[in-house]
Structures are given as C-alpha cells and as structure tokens.
FIKOL-436679 format. One record per residue: y, x, z of N, C-alpha, C in turn; residue in three letters. Coordinates in steps of 0.1 Angstrom, whole numbers, plus 5000, padded with zeros to 4 digits. Layout:
FIKOL-436679
YXZYXZYXZala;...
end
This chain:
FIKOL-436679
123381074570124681024570125180994556met;125780874554126280824541127580904538arg;127880894525129080964520130280914527leu;130480774527131680714532131880734547asn;130780774554130980804568131580934571glu;131681024561132181154563133481184556thr;133981074549135181094541136381144548met;136581094560137781114568137681234578glu;136581294578136381414587137381524583lys;138081574593138981684590138181814591arg;137981884580137182004581138182124581leu;138682144593139782244595139282384591gly;138082414594137682554591137682584576tyr;137582474568137682494553139082514549val;139982434555141482454553141882604557asp;141382644568141682784573141182884563ala;139982864557139482964547140382964535leu;140882844531141782834520143082914522arg;143582904535144782984538144583134538gly;143383184543143083324542142983364528val;142383284519142283324505143583334498ala;144583244502145883244496146583374500ala;146383424512146983554516146283664508leu;144983654506144283754498144883774484ala;145283664478145883664465147183744465val;147983724475149183804477148883944478ile;147983974487147584114489147084184476tyr;146284114469145784174456146884194446ala;147684094444148784114434149784224438his;150184224451151084324455150484464455ser;149284484460148684614460148484664446thr;148084574437147784614423149084664416ala;150184604420151484644414151784794419gln;151584814431151784954436150785054430phe;149585004429148485094423148785134409met;149185034401149485054387150685144384leu;151685134394152885204392152885334400asn;151785374405151685504413152385504426gly;152485394432153285384445152385394458gly;151085424456150285444468150185594471leu;150885644481151085794483150085844493his;149385764500148585814511147085784507tyr;146285884511144885874507144185754512arg;144485714525143785594531144085474523val;145385454520145785324513145285324499glu;145085444493144485454480143085414480asn;142385464490140885424491140785284494glu;141585224503141485084506141785004493ile;142785044485143084974473141984984463ala;141385094461140285114452139085024455lys;138785024468137584944472137884794471phe;139084744475139284604474139784554461thr;140284634452140684594439139884644427leu;139484764428138684824416137184784417val;136684784429135184754430134984614433tyr;135884544440135584404445136484304438leu;137784334435138784244430138984134440asp;139684164451139984074461140683944456ala;141483954446142183844441141183744435gly;140283794427139283704421138383644432lys;137983724442137183674453137883554459val;139183564461139983454467139983334458ala;140183354445140183244436138883164435val;137783244435136483184435136283104448ile;136783154459136683074472137482944470leu;138682944463139382824461138582724453phe;137882774443137082684435135982614443phe;135282694451134182644460134782544470ala;135882574475136582484485136982354478ile;137482364466137782234459136582154457ser;135482214453134282134452133782074465gly;133982144476133582104489134481984494phe;135681974489136681874495136981764485val;137381804473138081704464137281584460ile;135981604455135281484450135081374460pro;135181404473134881304483135981204484phe;137181234479138181134479137881014470ser;136981044460136580934451135780824458leu;135180864470134280774476134880694488phe;136280704488136980624498136680474496arg;136680394506136380254504137680184499glu;137780184486138980124480138480044468thr;139279944464138979864452139179934439lys;139980034439140280114427140280264430ala;139080314431138880454435139480554425pro;139380524412139880624402141380624402leu;141980504404143480504405143980574417gln;143280554428143680614441143480764440ser;142480814433142180954431143281014423phe;143680954412144681004403146081014410ala;146380904418147680904425147681024436ile;146581034443146481134454146681274448thr;145981304437145981434431147381464425arg;147981354419149281374413150381414423leu;150381334434151381364444151081484452phe;149881524453149481644460149781774452arg;149581774439149681894431151081914425leu;151681814419152781834410154181854417tyr;154581784427155981804431156281944435pro;155482004444155782144448155482244437val;154582214428154382294416155582294407tyr;156182184405157482174397158482264404trp;158582254417159582324425159382474423leu;158082524423157782664421158282714408ser;158082624398158582664384160082694384ile;160782594389162282604388162782724397phe;162182744408162582854417162282984410val;161082994404160783124397161683144385trp;161883044377162783054365164183094370val;164683034380165983074386166083214391gly;164983254398164983384404164983484392tyr;164083464382163983554371165283574364ser;166083464363167283474355168383544363tyr;168583514376169583564384169283704389phe;167983734391167683864396167383974385ser;166783924374166384024364167184004351arg;167883884350168483854337167583804327gly;166383764331165383714321165483554320glu;165583514308165683364306164283314301ser;163883194305162683134301162983024291thr;162383024279162582924270162382784275pro;163282694272163182554277161882484274ala;161382514262160082454258158982504267arg;158982634270157982684279157982624292glu;159182604298159282534311158782394310val;159182314300158782174298157282164297leu;156682254289155182244288154482284301val;155082374308154482414321154582304331asn;155582224330155682104339154482014339leu;153782014327152581924326151381984332thr;151382114335150282194340149082204330met;149482174317148482184306148782294296leu;149682384300150182484290149182564284gln;148182604291147182704286146282634275gln;146182504276145382424266146082414253phe;147382434253148182424240148782564236val;148282664242148682804238150082844243gly;150582784254151882824259151682914272val;152483014273152383104284152583044298arg;151883084308152183034322153483094326asn;154383014332155583064338155283164349val;154283134357153783224367152283244364ile;151883364363150583404358149383334365glu;149483314378148383254386148183104383leu;148983044375148882904372147582874365phe;146882974359145682954351144582884360trp;144582914373143582854381143782704383thr;144982654383145282514384144782434373leu;144782494361144282424349142782404350gln;142082504356140582484358140382374368ile;141282364379141182254388141382124381glu;142282114372142581984365141281944357leu;140682034351139482004343138381954353val;138282014364137281974374137581824379phe;138881794381139281664385138881554375tyr;139181594362138881494351137381474350val;136581584351135181574350134581494362leu;135081514374134681434385134981294383cys;136181254379136481114376135581054366ala;135381124355134481074344133081054349ala;132581154356131181144361131081034372leu;132081014380132080914390132080774383phe;132980764373132980634365131680594359ala;130980704355129680674349128480674359gly;128780674372127780674382126980794383gly;127580914379126881044379127281134391trp;127881084401128181174412127681114426leu;126681024425126280964437125081014444arg;124281104437123181154443123181314442thr;122581384451122481524450121881574437pro;120881504433120281544420121281544409arg;122081444408123081434397124181544399gln;124581574411125581684414124981814410ile;123681834413123081964410122981984395ala;122681874388122581894373123881914367trp;124981864373126281894368126582044369ala;126182104380126282244382125482324373ser;124182284371123282354362123782354348ile;124182234343124682224329125882314327val;126782314337127982404336127582554336ser;126582584344126082724344125482764331leu;124682674325124082694312125182714301ala;126282644302127382664293127982804295cys;128082844307128682974310127783084304ala;126483074305125483164300125583164284leu;125683044278125783044264127083104259ala;128183074265129483134261129483284263leu;128783334274128783474276127983544265ala;126783484262125983544251126783544238ala;127483434235128283424222129383524223ala;129983544234131083644236130583784233arg;129383814238128783944235128383964221ser;127883864215127383874201128583874191phe;129583784193130683774184131883864187leu;131883924199132984004203134283924203asp;134183794208135383714209135583674224glu;136783664228137083634242136983484245lys;135783444246135483304248135683274263leu;135983144267136383114281135083094290pro;134483204293133283204302133683154316val;134883194321135283164335135283014337ala;135682934327135782794330134482724334leu;133482734326132182664330131582734342pro;131782864344131182924356131882874369leu;133282854368133982804379133582654382ala;133382584371132982444373131582434380leu;130682524376129382524382129482554397ser;130382644401130582674415131282564422ile;132182484416132782374422131782264425met;130882234415129882134417128882174428phe;128582304428127782364438128382344452trp;129682364453130482344465130382194470gly;130382104461130181964464128881944470phe;127781994463126481984468126282044482leu;126982164484126882234496127382154508trp;128482074505129081984515128081874519arg;127381814509126381714511125281764520arg;124981894518123781954525124181994539ala;125382054541125782114554126582024563thr;127281934557128081834565127381704567val;126881644556126181524556124781534560asp;124181654559122881684563121881594556his;122181574543121281494534120081584530ala;118781534534117581614531117481644516pro;117781554507117681584493118681684488asp;119881684494120881774491120481914495ala;119881924507119382054511118282114502arg;117482024497116382064488116982114475ala;117982054470118682094457119482224459trp;120082234471120882354474119882474474val;118682454480117782564480117282614467ala;117282524457116982564443118182614436arg;119282554437120482584429121182714433leu;121182744446121882864451121282994445thr;119983014446119383134440119583134425pro;119683024418119883014404121183074400leu;122283034408123583074405123683224407ile;123183274419123183414422122483494410tyr;121383444405120583514395121383514381ala;122183404379122783394366124083474365ala;124683504376125983584376125883724370ile;124883804373124783934367124683934352pro;123783854346123683854331124983794325pro;125583694331126783644326127883754326ile;127983824337128983934338128684044327ser;127484084326127084194316127384144302val;126984024298127183984285128683964281met;129383904291130783864288131683984289ala;131384084298132484184301131984324299tyr;130784354293130284494292131084574282ser;131884504273132684574264134084584268thr;134484524280135784534285135984654294asp;137084724293137384844300138784834306his;138984914316140284924322140284854336gly;141584844341141684794355141384644355phe;141684574345141684424346140284374347his;139284414339137984354340136884454335glu;135884464344134584524340133484434345thr;132284454339131284364342130784374357trp;130784494362130284514376131384464386trp;132584474382133684424391133684274391arg;133484214379133384064378132184014386tyr;130984084385129784044392129984054407met;130584164411130784184426131684074432asn;132684034424133583934429132983804432ser;132183754422131483624423130383634434tyr;129683734434128583744444129183744458leu;130183824460130783834473131483704477leu;132183634468132883514471131883404476ala;130783394468129783294472129183324486leu;128883454488128383494501129283464513thr;130583494510131583464521131783314523leu;131783234512131883094514130683034522phe;129483084519128383034527128483074542ile;128883194544129083254558130083174565leu;131283154559132383094566132382944567phe;131382884561131182734563129882704571thr;129282804576128082784584128182864597thr;127982994596127883084607129283114614arg;130283134606131583174612132583074607ile;133082984616134082884612135382914619lys;136382944611137682984616138382854621ile;138782854633139482724639140682764647asp;141182884646142382914654143582834649ala;144482794658145582704654146382774643pro;146682904644147482974633146782964620ser;145482974620144682974607144682834601ala;144682734610144682594606146082564599leu;147082614606148482594600148582664586phe;147982784585148082854573147282774562leu;146182714566145482624557146282514552gly;147082444560147882334556148882374546arg;149482494547150482534538149982624527ile;148682634525148082734516148482704502ser;148682584497148982564484150382614481tyr;151282594490152682654489152582814489ser;151682864498151583004499151083064486val;150182994479149683034466150783034456tyr;151582924455152582904445153783004447leu;154183024460155383104462155083244466phe;153783284466153383424469154083514460gly;154083494446154783584437156283604441pro;156883504446158283524450158383614462leu;157483594472157483674484157183824480gly;156283834470155883964465157184034459gln;157883964451159084024444160084064455glu;160283974465161284014475160884134483leu;159584144485159084264493159284394485ala;158984384471159184494463160684544463met;161584444463162984484463163384544477lys;162684504488162984554501162284684504ala;161284724496160484844498161384974499his;162384994490163185114491163985124504pro;164185014511164885014524164085024536tyr;162685034534161885054545161985194550leu;161585234562161685364567160985464557pro;161685584556161185684546159785724550lys;158885724540157485764541156685654546gly;157185524546156385414550155385384540ala;154085354544153085334534153385204525pro;152885204513153185094504152484964510ala;151384974517150784864523151584794533leu;152584864538153584794547154384694539leu;154784724527155484634518154584524514ala;153284544512152284444509152284344521val;152284394533152284304545153584224546ala;154684294542155984224542155984114532leu;155284124520155184024510154583894517ala;153483914524152883804531153783744541met;154483824549155383774560156483694554val;157083744542158183674536157783544530leu;156483534525155983414519155783304529thr;155383334541155083224551156183134554leu;157483184557158483084560158983004548pro;158883074536159182994524158182884522ile;156982914524155882814522155882704532ser;156182744545156282644555157382544552ala;158482594547159682514543159382424532thr;158682474521158382384510157382284513thr;156482324522155482224527156082114534tyr;156982144543157682044552158581954543arg;159382014534160381944527159881874514leu;158781934508158381884495156881834496val;155981914499154581884499154281764508glu;154581774521154281664530154881534527lys;156181524524156781394519156081344507pro;155781434497155081384485153781324488ala;152981394496151681334500151781204506ile;152781184515153081054522153480954511ser;154280994501154680894491153480854483met;152580944480151380904473150480804481gly;150380834493149580734502150280604502lys;151580604503152380474504152180394491ser;152280464479152080404466150680344465leu;149680424470148280374469148180244477arg;148780244489148580124497149380004491arg;150480024485151279914479150479854467arg;149879944459149079894448147879824453leu;147279864463146079794469146579654474gln;147679654481148179524486148479424474asp;149079484464149379404452148079344446arg;147079424445145779374439145279264448arg;145279284461144779184471145579054469asp;146879064467147678944466147478874453ala;147078944443146878874430145378824429leu;144578864438143178824437143078674441arg;142378594433142278444436141678424449pro;142278334457141678294470140378224468ala;139378254476138078194475138178044477pro;137477964469137477814471136777774483gln;137377684491136777634503135677534499arg;134577534507133577434505133977314514glu;133977194507134377074514133177034524trp;133676994536132776934545132676784542asn;131476744536131376604531131476504542leu;130976524554131076424564132576404568asp;133376524569134776514572135476444561arg;135176464548135776404537135576254537ala;134376204542134176064542134975994553arg;135276064564135976014575137476004571asn;
end
C-alpha cells in the first residue's frame, strides 16, 4: 500500500492512546505533589504512588507515548496530494498547536495572578507565545511546555528531510532514527564525562519519533521493507536505552531523575506503544472522544490539578489523596471539552480553509495549457 493511500485513514485507537496518556500526565503531576508534600496518608496509595512514580515515572511514560504517537501520525500529512505540501504542513501545524496553546498561557497567567497573587513578567509571556522559550533561556509559563518544543524540532526536521527527499523510503526513515539515537548516545557519554547537563532527551525523543513513523509504515501500510527495518531498529533502540540512561543519569539523585527510573520509563513506554498499536487497540467511544480533546487535556491538566488541590480540604474527612487526583482528571475534562469545541476545532477548520484558499489561488494563477490547433479545422 502506498503512502498516499493511507493518509486519510482515521486511526482512532492511536487517538485514544493519546487521550489515556494525557490523563496519565495529570495523575503523575497530582500524585507527585501529594507525595512530595506528605499528603499520602494510606499505605495502599503510598505503595501505588511509589510504584508508578518512583520506579516507573508514569508522567515520563506518557510523554514518551506522545512522542511515538507524533511520529506515527504527524509526518504523513506531508504526503497529502497537494501542490505545496510544506506550506500545507506549516499551516496545519500552526492552527492545530498555537491557538489553544495561547489560551492556556493566558488562562494560567490569570489564574496565578488572581488565585495566588503571582504575576508573570510580560517578556516571559511574550516569549512563551512563540513556543520557543526554552531555546532562548526563558522559563516555561507551564512546566510541561518543554515537550512541545521537542515536537517543534521534530516538525522542522520532518519538513527539512521531506524537502530533501529523505522521508520517502523506510531505509531513510530508519537512518534518521539511528542518527538521532547515535547523537543521544554521544551526548550521554559527554554528559557523564564532563558532568554537564547536556540535552540527551532531545535526540532520544527524536529517535523514537522517527521509529514511530517507521512503525506506522510497517503496521498500517504493511510495507515489507519497513517491516525489515523495524525488525532491526527496534532491538537497537531497546539496547541503547540502558547505556544512555546510565551514562546520562547515574550521577543524578533524588525524586526527579535516576538512571534506572529513566530506563524503566522508556522501555515501558515503547512496549506499551507496540502493544496498544497491535494487540490491544482501544476503540471505545469515550476513549475516542478523550483522544480528540487530548491536547487540551494536556494543556489544561495543570489547571484541573490546581482546582482539585484547592477542593481537597473540602472532601470527606479521611478521604484518600488519590480521590483528589481523580477529581483533577474529572475537572480537567469539561474544561478541555469546552476549549476543544470553542478554540481547537474552529482553529483547525480555519487552517483547512486557509489551505484550500491558497491552493485555489495557486490554481487560478497557474497558466492555462495552450490548446493544440486542429489544422484541418483551421483550414476550413
């Protein structure tokens, strides 16, 4: 099956997996807040938190799933049958990512000011609006924005490789992943030797994204050469993750990062992604809806978490902290459904409309083909 024959397939089970991952991020951040502040009073919830956060890092597992899903989905929009694929790709990504992202910034800044009395510098807000803040040393208004900057790097790389003709075969996709993995290994070794916090996560995430792209070619398009490259690349990534983790994080201590926690997160995320895109495909209507609003769930999860923390003292006396964690998820869903309906969905439609108008304009400006004269008719 050719690439363009699968571009418009709706892979609902992948959307559903993205939605579940977005909820996992809320769970991880909320539970970590209780854990760090001594708010887990029951042994059962303590053990659950230790297993899911200390040994596995559920939040990072979810983020790695996001990266694999992006590789599985995003690059294929470059192969739509259009006269200007790079322009269409840029417009699609711009209208998909930015409008609701901007809204999340203003909502969070307003909430922080009116609820906590915390003001955010105007320069910080303005730089965050570009989504490039981490590249110029400006703090993220919301901590989890760091993943979106890795997504942007992936988009730019995909566009550049596509323009150079380097995304059209499984071999080329596999090599993009291998080169990224080699960069991650090199940075991990340099980090260990120099004791400098070099950005190992960026090339490792890019490697997984390109692997996700190849995984789609193998499992959805059933391309024989893609299957062959997946069979080589997948064990290579699994084998590279432990030494990358040891070299990059063996000197890090504390709750935030240890080498074995980092390793467990990546290995588990890859295994779950393989499982949930082959053997177990989530297709329940509620999960599909969650997948559609998952970007808003990710962006507004911190707000739902804050509201749940404020509501926690009013819960029944002796209620476990994990009840407040569940409340954070419950509060996030209607907020996200609303922002999806009022901002995300209209913005996506506007992007599609702009793309069509530009295409129509190009068609209108294209010179009409010259007609060949029928000589016999001309003589008559």
